N, C-alpha and C positions, 0 to 999 in steps of 0.2 A: 408945806411940801407934801406931795402924795407919793407913796411907794406902792408898786405893784409886784406881787410875788406869784409866779406861775408854777404850775406843777402838772404832771400827767403825760409828758411826751414819752417817746420810746420807739422801739422797732416792732412792727406788726406785719403779718403777712397780708397780702391782698385779700379783701373780703372781711377782714377783721375789724375790730372796733377799739377806739381809745377815747378817754374822756380827759379833757383839759380843764384846769380850773385856774382862776386868778382871783387873788384877794387884794383889795385896795385898802391901804391904811394911811394914817396921817391926818393932816388937817384938811378934811373934805367938807366943803360947804354945800355944794350942790352938783350932782352929776348930771351932765346933759346928754352924754352918750357913753356907751360902754359896749365893747365887743372884741372881735378877733381879726387880725390881719395875718397874712403869711408871706414869706419870701423864699422862693426857690432859687437855687444857684443860677446866677446869670440873668435873673429876672427882677422886675420891680416888685416892690411890696404891694400886695393887693388885698382888698377887703374880702373877708370870708363871711362874716355875719356880725350884725350890730343892732343894738337897741339905741334908738334916739328919741328924745323927748318930743311928743307931738307927732311922731311918725311911726308907721308900721315897722315891724322887724324886717330887716333886709338881709337877704342871703345872696351870695354870688350864685349865678345860674349853675355853675359846675358842681355846687354842693347841695342844691335844693333836693329835698327828699332823702338826703343821706345824713346831713348834719342838723343838729338841733341846738340852738343857743338858749340858755336859761340864766336867770338872774335872781339874786337874793338881795333885795334892797336893804333889808335890816343889817345884813352882814357886809354889804358892799362887795359882793362876790359875783363873778360871772363865769359860767361854765360852757363848755362846747362838747356835746356828745357827738362823736364822729363814728358812723357806721358804714359798712360796705366800702371800706377804704380802698383806694386805687393807688397804683405807683405814682401817678401824677399828683397825688396829694402830699407827696414828700416835700417838706419845706420846714423852715423855722417858723413857728407860730408865735405871734406877738399879741399880748393883751393890750388893749387900747382904752384909755379913759379920757373923756373931755369934761372938764368942770369949768366953773366960772373963773377958776384961777389959772387954767391953761390945759394944755395937752400933755398926757403922760403915757409912756410906753413901758411894758415889762421888759425883762432881759431877753426873752425869747426862749422857746423850748423846741427842741428838734423832734420832728415826727418823720419817721422813715417807714415807707411801705414797700416791703420787698420780700420775695420768696427766697 
């Protein structure tokens, strides 16, 4: 089983920054992809940014140039640096990991962008 623990959400003013982190632990044999999704109230969960084996890093168009995803393979962690935050970035952010064992989600961390 794989466990994902997220941290770093909170309340920030428009234009501000936040950094989300996610640590994967447990019996991890091989990570195929690792990244972040988000879900705003009344909307479907959507991809924010992701690393996938054999593919270039992907970002949703709405966050390109503002968000940066990074990964530490030795520690099985993935982070999301979010700059120039906008009210429309408000959502619950979920860490996502896909391994040979299956797909795993974090518990979610709330990000609220408001003045």
